[in-house]
N, C-alpha and C positions, 0 to 999 in steps of 0.2 A: 698429487696435488688435487686440492679440492673445486668442484665447478660450484660456481654460482647462479641463483638464479637472477635474471635482469629484473629488479622492482624498480618501478617508477611509480613513486605514489605521490598523486600534486594534486587531489584535493583536501587543502588548507584551511579553505572557507567553513567560518562557522565553529569548527571542530578541528585542531591541528591533528597531523599522525607526528607521532615522538619518539623518535630512535632510540637506538643502546647495541648493543654489542654482535648482539645476533638475530637483529629484528626492529620491525616495529607496529607500533600500537595507535588505537586510537579511539574514544569515549571511555566508557566506564560502566561495572559491574559491580553488585553489593552480591557475594559469599552469604548468603543469612544475613545479618547484617553491619557485616562487613563493608564495607566502598573499597576496591580497586580499583585504581587509575592509575595513566602514568607507570613510574615504575613497578609500581606494588601488582598490576594487572600483569604487565611485563613478567615482573616476576615468578610468578604464578602459574601463568599460561607457561615458560620455562620447565618451571620444577614438577609438573603435568608431564611434559614432554618426556621429558629424561625419565619418569617413574615410570611409562607408560601410562600415563590415566589420564590424559586429555578428554574422553569422552567422557568421563564422570567427572571432571571438573567441569564443563561446559554443559551439562545439565545443569548443575548447580549454581552456575553464574546467571545472574539477573539483573541484565542491562541492555544497553545498546554500545556494543564493541564489534571491532573486528582487529586481528594481526595477521602480520606475514612475520615469520619467526623461521632461520634457517638454521639447523644444526646436521652438522658432519653433510653430508648429501642429501640431505629434504629438506623438504620447501615445505611450508604447513602456514597453508592459508586459510584463516580461522574466521567464519562468521559467527554472529548471536543467530539467535533461535527467529529474528524477523529481516537476518538481512540488511542491517540496519547501513551500513557503508559495504555496498556492492564490490565485490571483487571479483577478476578477469585476467585468464592466463590464458597461453600459445604456447606451446612445448612447456620452454623456462624462461620465457617474458611476463611479465606480472604488472599489472597496473589496475590500479583504484579506480578508474575511468576508461568504460570498454572502447570509446573511438581513439584514446590512445596507443593503444595495439593494433592499428590497422598500417601503419610504418612496420610493423617488423612481419608481416606475411605478405604475400599475393591475396590484393583482398576481393573477397566473391561472395554476392547475396546468397542465404541459402535461404531455395525457390520454397519451399515448404512451409520453414520459419517466416518466410514473409507473407507466404499466405496465413499463417496463422497469424498474425497480428495486423494483417487488413479483415479478419474477422474478430478477433477479440479485443486488440489495444494493448496486447504484454504478448510476451511467452511464458512458456511455463518449465519447468525443470531447469537442466543446464545450458538451457538455447538460449545463443544469440543470433541474428539475423546475418550474423558472418561466421561462412566456414572457416572450423580451424581455430576461433575463439568461443571458452564457455567462459560460464558464470559461474562460480559456486552458490549452491543453495540455500536456501534459508535452513539454520538446523545441524546444516553441514561440516566438515571442513577438507579440505583437498592437500594431500599430497604427493608432492611434484621431484622424483628424481632428476637430481641434477645433472647428474650426469647424460643420461640421454633420452630426456625430456618425459618418460612417463611418469602416471600418476593414477592416484586411487582416490576415489570420494567413500567418505564417510560418513553417514547419517549418523546423527545423536539425536536428535528428539523431532518429534511428529505430531505435538499438537493434540495428541488423543487420549484422553483418560478415562477411567474406568468411574461408569457411573456411579453418584452415591446418593441414596434414600435421604431426603430431608424435608421438612413441612417450610410451606412457604415464610415461615416465622424465622426460619434456621436460616432457612437462606438469604433472607432477608438483612437477620443480624452480623450474620459470617463474611454477606460479601461488604458492609459497609467497616467492620471490623478488617477486613484486607483491603479494601480500599484503601480508605485512610491510614492504613500503615506503611503501604505501599506513596502511597503520594507523600509521609513523611520522609520515606525516605530517597524519596525524588528531590526533596527539599534539602537532603542531606548532602549532596551531590552539589549543590549552587552555592554563590555566596550568598553570606546575609545579606539580608535585604536587596538582593540581586531583579532587579526590574523583569516582568513577566509581560509577555505578550500571548493572547487570545485572539484565536479569531472567530469570532464569535457569530455563531449563524443563528438561523430559526428553530433550529432543530437541537435535540437533547444533547448528545456529544458534548460537544463544544460547551451548553450551557452545565453540566454536571461541572468540568471543570472549574467555572466562573463558580461555581455555588462552594465549590472545593476552596479555592482561592479564600473564598469569603470566609467557612468556617475556620480557618487556619490562621485569620487574623492578617491575610498579608494583603497591605495597604499599598505597595509599587506596583500596580497590575494598569497594562492599558490593556482595551478589546477595541477589536477593526471589524469593518466587515464591508459590501461591498454589493454591487447587484444595480439593479433597476430602483429609484429612487421608493416607488411604490408597491418594489413588493411585498411580501409577507414576513419574508428572511431578514429583511431591513427594519421594519417595522418590531418583530419580536427581537430581535437582537438590541435593539435599542434600550426596548422595555426593561428588557433581562440586567443589560448595563447601568441603566440607571435606578432600576431596585435596588443594586445589589452596593452602588455607592463609585459606579468605576468609571475612569475616563472612557471614553466613544469614540470611535471616530468611524467615519461614511466616506467611499469613495466611490462615485457616480461610473456606472458604464454604462455606455453607447456605442454606436455603430462606430462613430465617430475614434471614441478611444481604441478600439479595436480596429479599426483600419491603421491607425497610430501606432500602437503596440504591434500588430502584425508585420507592421513593413521598420518596424525598427534595429539596432544594430542590436538592442539586447535581446530580441528575440530568438533570432540567428544566434547568438554565441550561446543562447540557454537551453537552445534544441541539442546545439552540442556537448553541452555538458551534461543535459539532462536523460536525454534518451536512451545513452549507455547500453546502447546493442539491442534493448530487451524489452521496452517499451515504450507505447507514446509520451512524449514530455508532457506533463502536469503544469500548464501553467493558468491554471482558474484565476492563483490568487495572484499571481505575477504583477502585474499593473498596478492592484492595487498597493502592494507590498514594494515597488519602487516609487509610488507617488508620493508611500509615507514616508518613506527612506529618506526623499529632494525632498519634504517638508520637513525633516526632522524631527518627527513623529518617534520614528525608526531609531533608536540609540545600537551601537556595536556590540553597549555590553544585555543587549535585552536575552532572553531565551523564548524560546514558542513552545509555546503548550496547545499543541489540538488535541481535539477530541478524537481522532481516529481512534479504532472505529470499533467503538463500543457495539455501537449495534448489530454487529454482527456476533457478538458472545452475547445478544439474548435471544438469537435466532431469527434472526431479518431476513438471511438469504434461502433459509430453511424452502425449498423447490415446492413452487402452486402443487405441484401431482405429489407430493407425498402432502400436504395440508389439506387436499378435498380428497385424497385415498385414492387416485385414478393410479399410482404404480404399485402394483400386489407382489411382485418377485423383485428381486436383492442381489440378481447375479451380477456379475465382472460387466458383463455386456452393456450392462440395460445402466449400470454407473454409470460408464464413459459416453454412452448416449445421454443421457438425460445433461450431461457436463457440459457435453455440446452441445445442446441443443438451448439451454439458458444462459448460454454463457459468450457463446459462439458469434454473435447474430450482429455487427457490425456492417457485414457485407455479406450476399450471400454466393455461399462457396458452388462448385459444379462438384459431381457425385465421387468424381476420383479424388480431388483434394480433402473433404470431408471424410472418405473411410480413412484416407491417409492419418488425418489428424486423429481420428478418434483412437486409429491405431497406436499411435503415440500416447494419448492420455491412457489408454491401456498397460501401456508398460510399465508407467508411471506411481500406477496403481497395483505391480505383478506384487504385494504382499497382501495387497486386498483377497479375503475370500468370501466366497458367497455366506450371507447369512441373515441375520436380524437387522433392523432396522435403525436400529444404537450403530452396528457396525458399519451400516450402510452411509448413514447420515457422517459417521465419525468422517470418515474416508471422503466423501464431497466435498464437506466442506471442512472442516479441521484439519485435514491432511493436504487434499488438491486447493482446494480456493485458498488457505491463508497460505501457504507455501507459495502460489500462482501469484493470484490481484492483489493479497495484502502487501505480502513482500515485495514482490518485483512491480507493483504500480502505485497502492498507496503509502507504503514505507518509502519508495521512492520517489513520491512526491515532495519527501521534505529537501530535494538537491532544491528546489523554489526558496528555503528558507537560506538554505545555505547559499545560493545568488547573490542574495544579498546579505552576506556576511553573518548570518542569525546561526548560534548553535538553537537545540530543540531537545525537548523531551517527551515520552510517550507513555502518561501514566495510566491510561485504563490499557496498556499491556504489561504492566507491571505482571509477573508470573504468578503469584501469589492471589491474584484477583482472577486473572483470567482461569487459572487453574479451579476457581469455584462454578464458575457459570460452565465450562468443558465438564465440570462431574454432574451438572443438571441436568436431569431425563429432559430427553427431544423432546416429548408429547409436554411438558412442561413450557417449554419455550415457543410452539405454535404461537402465529402471527405475534411474537415479540410482547405480548400483553404481559406476563412478569417480570421483564426486565424495565418495561417500561413505568409497572405499580413501584418498583422498587424505589427508579429512581421521581418517581413523584410523593411517592411516602417519605422517604428518609431523606428526601431533599429539598422538591423545588417546592413543595408545601412551605415547608419551614421556612424557605430562605424569599417567601412570597413572590415566585417567579414560574411559579403549574400553569404559565399560559400554554396548550394546545397548538401544536403548529399545523398547519393549514395547506395541503397539497393540492389543496382545485380539486380541477379534472383527474390528475395522475396521485392520485391519492389509493396507499396502498389496499384501504377495502377495496373500492371501485376497481381498480386492475386483478383484484383476486376473484372478485364474484364475474368480469368479462372473461378473465380463463378459467374459470368455473365451468360457465355456458359449455365453452367449445373444447374440445379434445387435445390435450398436450401438445401434437404435434400440430395445434394449432396458433404456441404458443406467440409465435413471430406475427401471425396475422393480427394479434389480438393487439400485440404492442401498436402498430402500424396503424393499428382502427383509434388507436388512444391519440397518435400522432395528428391524425386525420382532424379528428374531432376539435382537440387543441387546437392547427391552423384554423380551422369555422368560424371558433370562436373567438380565434384573434387574440388567442392568450400569450401573450408573453412570455418569452424566456426570466427567470428573476436576473438572471448573470448576464443578458441581451445578447445571450448566445445568434440570436433568429440569423442572421446575418456573416457569421462566422465560418461559416463551414464553405458556403458558396467563396468567401473569400480567401480561403486555404486554395480552393481548386484552383480559382485564377491564377495562383502562384504556383501550380504544379507544373512543369517539361513536359513532364506522360502519365499517363494515368491508366496504361493498357497491362490488364492481366488477364491473359486469358482464360485461369483457374476462378477468374470472380463470376458466378453468374449472373448478378444484380448489383450492382452499386448502390449504396443507398446514399445518396448523395444531401438530404437533410441530414445528415448524423453529424457529428462533431466529432466524433470521435473515429468515426470513421475517413473523415477527412484529414485526420490528425496523424492516421495511420500512412494514409498516402503523400503525406508530404513528409517524414519525417524519410518514410524509405525513396522518394524521390530527390531527397537531400544527401543522403546516403550515396545516394550515384552519381549525384553533381560532384561532389567529393572525391570523385574516381575510383568510385568500388563497381568489379565487374557484375555481370547478372548470369 
C-alpha cells in the first residue's frame, strides 16, 4: 500500500490551487509561446516527471507557478525560478503557508536562523525560523519519499548566464524586443481588457510598467501610490499617471494611520499569513490596499502589475567595494564576508553569530570557485541575492496583494528579458547608468514622463561618495551617519515610517537576544524582525 504526503494547500487568495488526480498546480507559465495553465500545466509537469526530464522542462518554463505532485512513493514539490508561490515541508507534511505546519511537529525556534532574521530581515537557502521545517528554494524542486519522509533537493536554475559582448545600441534594441514580447505574453495570460492595477511610485521600474501599458493601448489601468502628501514619490507618481492618461489614487500615510493599522486585526492576520517562517512580513503598501478596497477602487477582477525589481537587473546592487575598486581578491571567503557586510545590517551581531552566519553563506556558495570579477558578481547578485532577497522577501511581498484577493504578474522578470541584462558585462552596469538610459531613451522620453527621481540626502551618488571616502569595513558607520544627518535635517520618511519602529517595539513582550551586540531601534526592518519573532513565540513556539 502506498503512503502519501499530507498536503494542505490553503492559500487560495488571488490565485487558487487546482487539484487533479495526482496533485495540484497553481499559476501559469509559457513554454516558448505556448501558455500552460490548469490542466495543461499539470499535464506537462506529470509527463516530465514520468520521463525523468523534469529539470529540463522547468528550465524552459517562463512564468509564476508551483506544483505538488505525488507519483508512486515520491512527492514532488516544485517552485519556479523566483519561488513565486512558496512551499514548505516537514517530513511528509507539506503546505504553502509556513505557519500551517507548526501543528505537525514540536515547534522550536532555530536560534541561528532567528539571528539571521534579526540582522537580515529574511532567511537564505532552505532555512526557516523553526527547526524541522524547510522551504523549497527558488529554482529548485524537492522530492520526498512518502514511505520514510526522506527527501532530496535538486537545483535546476541559478540565474547565472555567460556574458555576451554587445554594443549599447544592440543591448537597447534587444531589451526592448524581449521586454515587449514578454509583456505581450503576460497579456496573453489575462482575460481580454482585464483591469490592471499599478503600484506607481516615483521611481523608474513602476513607471516602465505604466509606459508599457500605454504603448500596448491598454485603457483599463488604475495607478495608486501612498505616503506623505508632500513627498517626491507622490508628486512624480501623479505627474506620470496624468501624462499617460491613467486614473490615479493617493492614500495618505501618517502616524495616526500607522497606529490604527498596527493595532488592527488585519495586521496580525497578515503577519501570520505572509511571514511564512522565512521573512519579515512586508506590509508597506497594505494600509493603502485595504483603504482602496474599502472605497471600491480595488475590485476582485484586478491584476496587480508591480515593477519589482528591474533596477537589480541594471546593476543597482553591485557593491560599492567593487565600484570603487576596494576589493581586489575574489576568493570565496571574501564573497561571503562581502555579502554579510552589505546585507546583514539591521542589527549588529556579536562575533560568534557573525562567524556562524558567514559559514552558512559559505555553504550556500559551495559551487563558487575563486576567479574573475564576473564570476564573483554572478554569485553575489544573480545567485545569492536573487535566490535570497528577491525570492524570499521581494517576491514574498506579493502576499500583500493576495491578502486583499488580487492576482499579480511580474513582467520585469520575464525570462527572455532578464537574460539580456544578465548577459551584459558587469562593468557596463556600474551605477545603473546603462539601464537607466535604456528606460529614458526607449520609453520615458517618448511618453513624456522623463522625470528624474530625487532622493534627497540619501541619493545613491551621495551614499557612494561617503562610502568611497571610508574603508569598506566602515560601511555601516556611513549608513548611520546618513541616518543622523537626515534626522538633524528633520527629513521625514516618504512613507511616514518615522514612528513605526517605536510602535512595533512597544507591542513586543520581549526583545532579549544575547547574540545581538547592538539594537538599531530606529530601523523599521529591525523592529519588524523582532515583532515577527515575538509573534511566533507567543504562538506557543519554543526557543
